[in-house]
DOFIBA-110529 format. One line per field, with one value per residue (C-alpha): x, y, z; residue in one letter. Coordinates in steps of 0.5 Angstrom, whole numbers, plus 500, padded with zeros to 3 digits. Example, Ala and Ser with C-alpha at 12.3 -4.5 7.8 and 13.67 -1.06 7.14 Angstrom:
<zavexs>
east <- c(525  527)
north <- c(491  498)
up <- c(516  514)
banu <- c(A  S)
</zavexs>
This chain:
<zavexs>
east <- c(478  484  479  478  485  487  482  485  491  490  484  489  495  489  486  493  494  487  488  495  493  487  491  495  490  486  493  494  487  488  495  491  485  489  496  493  492  498  501  495  499  506  504  502  508  514  509  509  503  509  513  507  500  495  493  488  488  493  495  501  504  508  510  512  514  521  519  514  512  506  504  500  496  496  491  489  485  486  487  492  495  495  490  489  481  481  480  484  488  496  501  502  509  512  515  519  518  523  519  524  522  514  514  513  519  520  526  526  522  522  519  514  509  505  504  498  503  506  513  514  516  511  511  508  506  504  499  497  492  490)
north <- c(578  578  574  570  568  567  562  558  558  554  551  547  544  542  538  536  533  531  526  523  521  517  514  512  509  506  503  501  498  493  490  488  485  481  479  482  473  471  476  474  467  469  474  468  462  468  469  475  476  474  481  486  483  480  482  488  489  489  494  492  499  495  488  485  478  478  483  487  492  491  495  491  494  490  489  487  480  477  482  484  489  495  501  498  494  488  490  496  497  497  499  499  496  496  491  488  481  477  472  466  459  462  462  470  471  477  480  486  491  497  500  502  508  509  505  506  506  512  509  511  517  521  516  517  512  513  513  515  511  508)
up <- c(467  472  476  471  469  477  478  471  473  480  478  472  475  482  476  472  479  480  474  475  482  480  474  479  483  478  476  483  484  476  478  486  482  477  482  489  491  489  495  500  499  499  505  510  506  509  516  515  521  525  523  522  524  521  513  513  506  501  494  489  487  482  477  474  472  477  482  485  491  495  501  507  512  518  523  530  529  536  542  547  543  548  546  540  539  534  527  528  523  526  520  513  510  503  501  495  493  488  483  484  480  480  488  491  494  500  498  503  507  504  509  515  512  517  525  530  535  532  533  524  521  518  511  505  500  492  490  497  500  507)
banu <- c(M  K  K  R  S  R  S  K  S  I  L  T  P  A  I  I  F  L  I  F  W  L  G  A  V  V  H  S  E  I  L  T  F  K  H  G  H  E  F  E  T  A  F  Y  E  A  Q  L  Y  N  A  I  G  H  L  G  H  L  K  I  L  R  Y  S  D  T  T  A  R  V  Y  F  V  S  I  N  R  Y  G  G  I  S  G  S  E  I  G  D  R  L  G  G  H  V  F  V  F  S  N  D  D  G  Q  W  V  V  R  E  Q  E  R  L  V  W  S  R  T  G  S  A  R  N  G  F  V  W  P  H  I  R)
</zavexs>
């Protein structure tokens, strides 16, 4: 009987965490599906590719009518980056945008979550996506 109780005490928190994490991932996916095109446009209009590389993909972490928090993964599109092949992921960046009269504008680069070159701290973004 004690063995069953011990496995329940381990399994229950794991299941609760998994449900919470999957809910966050699904929420991010829904926001990305609904509003992703707005931030693809904002990425190129702000010329972020000059700072972080070309856009691989993005995930919207938080969205309201006035602000948004977006996670971008940059890729090496043309080569020329030491130790990196064309198509390799270069880094994950979180940017905060504000909506100025219907135009999404970069307010700040919140942080560099990870980098292929290892120059970033061991970052973490919730929900944990790469």
